[in-house]
N, C-alpha and C positions, 0 to 999 in steps of 0.2 A: 381586189378583196373588197367586199361590201363594207359599209360602215359598221364598226365594231361596237357592240354593246358591252362595255366593261363592267365587271362586278366590283364596284368601288368599295363596297363593304368588305370584301375579301382583301382587296388591295390595302385598305386601311388597317385591317387586322395584321397582315404581314408587316406593314410599316411600323405600327405601334409596338408589336412584339420585339422587333429588332431595335427600335428606338428606346425601349426601356433600358437598353445598355447605355444609350446616351444620357438618359435620366440619371442613372447611377454614376456615370462618369461626371456629370455636372455637379451632383451632390458632393461626391468625393473630392472633386477638383477645388471647391471653394470652402469646404467645411473647415479647413485648416486656418483660413483667414479670420473666421469668427472665433475659433477655439484658441488661437495662439495667445491672446492676452491673458488667458487663464491657465493653459498648461505650461507656459514658459515659467511663471513663478513656481508652479508645483514642482517642476523638474529642476529649478534653480538655474535657468539659462537666460534669464531676462536681461542680463548685462553682458552676454557673450554673443557677438554678431556671428561668429563662425558656427556655433551650435544652433543659433536661431535659424540660420540659413539651412543647416542640415535638417532640422526638425520640419521645416517647411517643404524641403525638396526631396527628402529621402524616398517618398513614394515614387519619384521619377526613376529611381534605379529599377524598381519593379516594373515600371512602365516600359523601360527599355528592354528588359528581359522578356516581358510579355509580348512586345512587338516582335522581338527576334524569334521567339518560340512560334508565333503565328507565321512568320516568314518561312520557317522550316516545315510547318505542319498543315497550313490551311489548304494547300493544293492537294494534300493527301487525305486529310480528315474532313475537309469541308468547313463551311461557315457555321452551321447550326450547332454542331457538337462543341466547338470552341466557345461559342457565345453562351451556351448552357453551362459549360464548366466555369465561365467567368462569373455567372450568377452565384455559384457555390462559393467561389473565392471571395467575392464581395461580402457574403454573409459571414464567413469565417473571420475575415479581417476585421469587420465591424465589431464582432463580439470580442475578439482578442484585444483591440484597443480599449474597449469599454472597461476591461478588467485589468489592464496592465498597471504596474506600479513603479516602473523604471523607464528612464529615457531610452535605454538600450532596447527594451521590449516594445516600447512605443514605435521605434523606428523599424524594428523587425516586422511588426504587423503592418506598418505603413508600406514597407517594401512588398510584402505579400499582397496587400490590397492593390498595389500598383500593377501587379501582374494582370489583374482583371481590367484595370483602366487601359493598359496598353493593348489588350485584346479588343475590347469593345470600341475603342476610339476609331480603329480602322475597319474592323469587320462589320460593324453595324451599317455604315454607309455602303460598303461593298455589297452586303446582302440585299439592301433595298434597291441599289442601282441594278442588280442582276435580276430583279423580280418585276420591277415597275415598267410599264410602257414608256417609250422614249419621250412622248410629247408632254408627260407630266413628271419625268424623272427628276428634274431639278427641284421641283416643288416638294416631291415626296422625300428625296434625300435630305432636303432642308428641314423636314419634320424631325429628323434625328437631332439637328441643331436646336430646334425649338424645344425638344424634350430635354436636351442638355441644359437649356436656360430655365426650363420649368424646375429641373432638379436643383439648379443653382438658387432660384428664388425660394423654393421650399426650404432648402438648407439654410439660407440666410434668415428666413422668417423664423425657423425653429431656433437657430442660434440666438437671434434677438429675443425671442420669447423666453428662452431658458435664462439668458443673462438678465433680462428685465425682471423676471419673476422672483429672482433671488438677489437683487441688487442690495448690497449692504452699505452703499455709500462710501466705500473705502477706496482711496486712490490706488490704482494698480501698481504704482511705484512704491507704495508704503510696505513696510516689512510685514505687517499683519495681514496683508491682502492674501497671502498664501493660505491662510486659515479660513477664508470665506468658502461658502458652499460651491460657488462657481469654480474656484480654483481647485477644489478637492473633487467635486462630483460633476458639476455642470458640463464641463468639456467632454466628459465620458459619454453623456447622453447625446451630445452633438454628433459624435462619431458613431455611436451605437445605433442611432435611429435608422441608418441605411440598411440594416438587416432585414427590415420588413419588405421594402420594394425589391430587395435581392431575391427573396423567395418567389415573389410574383414574376420577376424576370425569368428565373429558371423554369417555372411552370409554363410560361408562354412559349419559350424557345423549345421546350420539349414537344409542344403541341403543333408548331408550324412545320411545314416541309423544308427540305434542303433547297438551296439556291438552284434554280433551273439550269443555269449555265454551268455550274459545277457538276450537276448530274449528267449533262450531255458530255462534258469533257471526260467523265468517268464511266461512259458507256451505259448510262441509265436513262436513255431517252424516253422510255415508257413512263417512268415516274415524272420526268420533266414535263412531258406532254399533259399528263393528268393535272398538274398544277397550272399549266398555261390554259387549259380548258376552263378551269375554275376562274381564271383571271379574265379571259375574253372570249370564251367559246371555242368551238371546234375549228372554225376557219382561221381565227387569230392564232390558235395553238399551232396549226399546221404551218402557217406562214412564218411565225417566229422560230419554230423548231428548225425549219429549213435554213433560215438565215444563220442561226447559231451553229448548226452542223457544218455549214459551208466554211465558217471561219476556223473550225477545229478539225476538219476532215483530214487535212494533210499534216497535222501537228501531232507530236507525241503527247498523249494525254497526261503523262506523268510530268512532274516538275523538272524541267531542264534548267539548272542554274546557269549554264553557259549562255542561255538565251539572254540573260540579264546583261551580259558583257558585250553583246553585239552593238556596233556603233550607233544604229538607229535607236536601239533600246536605251543605250546610255544617255542619249540626248533627251529622251522622254523622262528617264529617271532623274537626270539633272534638273529638269523643270520641276518635277515632283519634289525633289529635295529642297530646291530653292523656295517653293511655295510653303513647304512645311516649316523651314527655318524662319522665313519671313513672318509667318503667323505667330511665332513665338517671340522673335527678337524685335517685333514692332513694339514690345513692351507692355502689352495689355495685361499679361499675367501678373505683372507687378501690381497693377490696380486691384486685381482679384485677391492675390495672396497677401498683399501688404496694405490693403485699404485702411485697416485700423491705424497703421503707422502714418499713412498719408494724411488722414483726417485729423489725427491727434496733432500732427505738426502744423495743421491748418487752424488749430486752436479749439478743437471740439473735445468734449468729455466722452467717457466710455459709452453712455447710453445713446448720445447723439451719433456717435460713430457706428454703433450697431444698427441703428435705424437707417443711416445713410447707406450702409452696406446692403440692406434690404432694398432700398430705392435703386441701387445699382442693378440688383437682380431683376427688378420689375422693368427697368428700361431695357435691359438686355433681352428679356423675353418678348416685349412688344416690338423691338427692333427686328427680331427674327421673323415675327409674323409678317411684317412689312416686306422682308426679303422673299418670303414664300410667295407673296402675291406678285412680286416683280421679276423674279429670277428667270422664268421661262419666257418673259416678254422683253425685258431690257437686255438680258444676256449676262454672261459671267464676267467678261473682260471689262465692260463699262463700269460695273459695280466695284470690281477690284481697284480700278484706277481712281474711282471716286473715293473709296475708302482710304487708300494710301495718301492721296492728296489732302483729304480732310484731316487725317491724323497728323500729317506733317505740320499743318498750320496750328492745330490745337496743342500739340506738344510744345511748339514754340511759345504759345501764349502761357501755358501752365508753367513752363520754365521761367518765363519773364515774371510771372506772379511771385514765384518763390524767390527769384533774384531780387525783386523789389520788396520782399518781405510783406507782401499783401496776403492776408490770411482770410479765413471765414468763407462766406458765401461764394465769392468769385472762384475760388479753388474748386468748391463742390460743383458749381455749374459747368466748368470746363472739363472736369473729370467725367461728369455724366455725359457731356457731349462727346467725349472721346469714346466712352463705352457705346454710345449710340452709333457712332461711325464704324467702330469695329464689329459690332454685332449685326449691323446691316450688311456688311461686306466680307471682310477677311474671315470672320469666325465661321459662318456657314458655307461660304462659296469655295474656300480652299478645299473642303472635303467633297463638295460636289465635283469640282474639277478633278481631284485625285481619283475619285471613283469612276471617272469617265475616260481618262486619257490612256490608261494601260490596257494592253491587249487581253482578250479573254483568257488566253493560256496561262498568263502569269499575273493576272490582276491582283489576286489575293496576296501573293508573295511581294509584288512591287509595292502594294499599299502598305504592307507590313514594314518594308524597308523605309518607306517614306515616314511612317509613324515612328520608327526607331530614330530617324533623323530629327523628327519633331520633338521627341522626348529628350534627345541630347540637347537640343536648343532650349527646351523648357527647363531642364535641370541646370544647365549652365547659367541661364538667366536668373532663375530663382535662387540658386545657391550663392551666386556672386552679388546679387543686389545689395544686401546689407553692407558688404565690404566696399562695393563701388560707391554707394551712397555716402558712406563715411569718408571716402577718399576725395570725391569730386563734388559732393553736395547735391541737394535736391534739384536745383535749377539745371546744372550741367547734365545730370542724369536724364531729365526729361528732354533736354536738347539732343542728347545722344540718340534717344529713341526716335525723335523727329527726323534726325539725319538718316537713320536706317529706313524709315518709311519713305523718305524722298528717294533714296537709292532704289527701293522696291518699286516705286512708281515708274522710274525711268526704265528699269529692266523689263517690267511687265508690259510697258507700252510697246516695246520692240519685239518681245518673244512670245507673249501669251496668245494662243489661238482662241477663237470662239467655238464653243461646242454645243450651244443651245439647239434644241429641236433635232439633234442627230441621234440615230441609234448607236449603241456601243459598237456595233459592227461597222457602221459608216465611219465613226471616229477612228477605229482601228485601221481601216483602209486609207483614210486621209493621212494618218501618221506614217 
């Protein structure tokens, strides 16, 4: 095949459309971290660790349900329809939370919103990986993670702006704090703002085509070829279509759930489940969800806390930009090992700072370094690897199962953190996460393969 002239404008359009799901996930993922100092007094749960954990983690129940629904339906309905539906659910949830007046309904709407988070988290990278040429796949799948971090940064900036604009100088622990504008209204705007990009996401997903690999599996090769022609021209389309058809020619195009139980498939699923659980139990979500608590315990006031949360978002976004530039050159495995090693060391230092009761700037610096290490490595690369290692036939379902495992890990981590922290203290909590990262380093060193610069069909043959 002669040198392909790729239509990068079209590739970017497809990638940004799917990555808007990542943007919404990023916003919804961290909005609770900035809003919790205000909604907790409003709902009267500021002194109840169990209810605090439930308020922070209830969306994860919806995430688990959303991931399981995708597991059952994505091979039948495709990626596009489910992503478009997620946009509608994001909108409905945002409006519902903005107008709710009880902790019960707050959690109901958070669970409903979690359905869309559970869908977009795994389907957005799957869609991109199935559309983008292999030599740039890692970079473009990482764009989804970049948009996640853009969503986080915008959310954190909005939260900070809302909180600062109506700061009444009342300590959050004071009884009268519940009557402030932020405790009554501000947190509603923080959640409700996601309704605007939700509409944009829905419109973009309606406009783009279905995944070419899903189309081929479902005997719609003509539509798949038309999209491939737009991506790289007639010769590229013919070559790619032949490769895809070869991998599915002898397979049942419907979803055979028994295929997931085959020994070779169980081995790949086991790797996927481990990566998903490691990404959560490395402890970084504690930083995102409970940043306000961490910085308050480090001696900072509410305005400083909100600003530092914005800084976390900025560092996270810049880190992913660096990953996008490196991932297709350095490789997935090296970056994963770098991340787990760095986080092991940093958690050890943060734990030591809390153990020695050293507060202030040192805690902030090492928390930000930890965010940097995570966002350079585990945050984007886990999803790149998961979008690559599963066979064409069951990629969507296997990704959905991996996402379900991820949300089980996320929920268990987030819900248990307030109680664990109260039981073992800040220092031991961070040392626990450091130990988990160390175990992750050792296991990944021995079992994680390298997938850079390989087509999805080559990776499938290798496995």
